[in-house]
C-alpha positions, 0 to 999 in steps of 0.5 A: 488523470490517474495517480499512476498509469495502470492496466486492467491487470493492475486493478485486479492485482491491487484489488486482490492485495487490498483484500488480502491485507485488510479485508478485516478492516473494511473498505476504508482499511482496504483503501488505505492499503491501496494508497500505500501501494500507489505511493510506493509505485510513485516514490522514487526513493528509499526502498522503492527506487526500482519499483515503478508499476503496481506489479513491481510493488506487489511482487517486490522482494526485500531481504529475501522476502516479499514486501507483502506477506500475502504473496508468500502465504497465499490466502486471499491474495490468490483468490479472484478479486471481487467487484467491490475490491476492484472498484476500491482499487480503481478509486485508489489508482485514480484519485483517492488519498487520505490520512493516515496513509496519504503519504505513507509508504509503510504499514503493519499490524503490531498486535499492540500499540503503534510505535512512534517510529518504524525503521526510523520512519515517523508514525502518521496514524492508525486505522483499526489494527494497522499503523501507518508510517511516512518517510522522514521529511526531506528524504522522499519528495516524490511521495508527495506528488501524484 
């Protein structure tokens, strides 16, 4: 059973976002981004109470900006998804989770050392240039399901 219900359109959308956000970090980096996307769709808490689908997550607006910079800036997100990214997206949607993004809801590239918290959320680890953060314990139990 997949981690979340999805359509073929979602695989394509997620594949494009994974590539746009983490192509420079290779397949592993793209999988971590996919993990965060699925976690946000499954998390019924914090900033993610009103996002239930992959499309909701990708196009979520917070503070007058899209949550994912790639939606606004175009670049690779608006190019066709390649087979390799679609395969990785499907893998993340179906079953894949791994540290440091296993329960992460946020990541960013600080262009320096990863801070111990980000918006008061604890640091879980780093992969190449991305720092990952999961919710404070007890604030988002739904992220640990699925």
